[in-house]
C-alpha positions as CSV (number, residue, x, y, z in Angstrom):
1,M,-97.4,25.6,31.7
2,K,-100.3,25.6,29.3
3,I,-103.8,26.7,30.2
4,L,-107.1,27.1,28.3
5,Y,-108.2,30.7,27.8
6,S,-111.8,29.7,28.6
7,R,-110.7,28.2,31.9
8,L,-109.0,31.4,32.9
9,L,-112.1,33.4,32.0
10,E,-114.2,31.4,34.5
11,S,-112.4,33.3,37.3
12,I,-112.1,36.7,35.7
13,K,-115.4,38.7,35.6
14,S,-114.3,41.3,33.0
15,K,-113.7,38.7,30.2
16,P,-110.7,40.5,28.6
17,K,-109.6,39.7,25.0
18,I,-106.9,37.2,24.9
19,E,-104.3,39.7,23.6
20,N,-105.1,42.2,26.4
21,L,-104.9,39.4,29.0
22,C,-101.5,38.2,27.8
23,D,-100.1,41.7,27.6
24,D,-101.3,42.5,31.2
25,L,-99.9,39.2,32.6
26,T,-96.6,39.9,30.9
27,M,-96.5,43.4,32.4
28,I,-96.8,41.9,35.9
29,G,-94.0,39.4,35.3
30,I,-95.8,36.3,34.0
31,E,-94.2,35.7,30.7
32,V,-96.5,34.4,27.9
33,D,-94.6,32.2,25.4
34,G,-97.4,31.8,22.9
35,I,-101.0,31.2,22.0
36,E,-102.2,28.2,20.2
37,S,-105.7,27.1,18.9
38,L,-107.3,24.0,20.1
39,Q,-110.8,22.8,19.2
40,G,-112.4,26.2,19.1
41,D,-110.5,27.5,22.2
42,K,-107.1,29.1,22.7
43,V,-104.3,27.6,24.8
44,I,-101.9,30.1,26.5
45,D,-98.4,28.9,27.1
46,F,-96.8,30.5,30.2
47,D,-93.1,30.4,31.2
48,L,-93.2,30.6,35.0
49,T,-90.2,30.9,37.2
50,P,-89.9,28.7,40.3
51,N,-90.2,31.7,42.6
52,R,-93.8,32.3,41.4
53,G,-95.4,29.2,43.0
54,D,-98.6,31.3,43.5
55,C,-99.1,31.2,39.8
56,F,-98.8,27.5,39.2
57,S,-102.6,27.2,38.9
58,V,-105.4,28.7,37.0
59,K,-106.7,30.4,40.1
60,G,-103.3,31.8,40.9
61,L,-103.0,33.4,37.5
62,A,-106.5,34.7,37.6
63,R,-106.0,36.1,41.1
64,D,-102.8,38.0,40.0
65,Y,-104.6,39.4,37.0
66,C,-107.6,40.5,39.0
67,A,-105.3,42.1,41.6
68,F,-103.4,44.0,38.8
69,K,-106.7,45.2,37.3
70,N,-108.3,46.0,40.7
71,Q,-111.2,43.6,40.0
72,K,-113.0,41.0,42.2
73,F,-111.7,37.5,41.9
74,S,-114.4,34.8,41.3
75,T,-113.9,31.5,43.1
76,S,-117.2,30.0,42.2
77,R,-116.0,26.8,40.6
78,S,-115.4,24.0,43.1
79,V,-115.4,20.2,42.9
80,S,-117.0,18.0,45.5
81,F,-117.7,14.3,45.6
82,K,-119.0,11.6,47.9
83,G,-117.0,8.4,48.2
84,Q,-118.4,4.9,48.4
85,H,-116.5,3.9,51.6
86,K,-116.7,5.4,55.0
87,F,-113.4,6.2,56.6
88,E,-112.7,6.7,60.3
89,K,-110.3,9.6,60.4
90,A,-107.7,8.5,62.9
91,L,-104.9,11.0,63.0
92,G,-101.9,10.1,64.9
93,Y,-98.5,11.8,64.9
94,L,-95.1,10.5,65.4
95,L,-92.4,13.1,66.1
96,L,-89.1,11.6,64.8
97,M,-87.3,14.9,64.7
98,P,-88.4,18.4,65.8
99,A,-89.2,19.5,62.2
100,L,-90.7,16.2,61.0
101,L,-94.3,15.3,61.6
102,I,-95.8,12.2,60.1
103,L,-99.6,11.9,59.9
104,L,-101.0,8.4,60.0
105,F,-104.4,7.7,58.4
106,R,-106.2,4.4,59.1
107,S,-109.3,3.4,57.2
108,Q,-112.0,0.9,57.9
109,I,-113.6,-0.4,54.8
């Protein structure tokens, strides 16, 4: 998985150098395969194992780093948008098997 260094720093308040960040992430079990340059920024290549689903995102990696360094985790970046159509949220469920729940969404455009 490849992530921009600048994108990781948005959630880490201490703004560590890239080498220190990669060393610390490797110490907590998140292997760094390499660092590449891209248009004035750095791209960090991570080798994640399937059992670390919590790290399959920028926020997950930043959260682990902040927990390791005993720092506050910043979640200030969020995305919101307003659609052009109004939807009536009609949730119905159909229980086919005890473990299977199907949600049905109907929209009125």
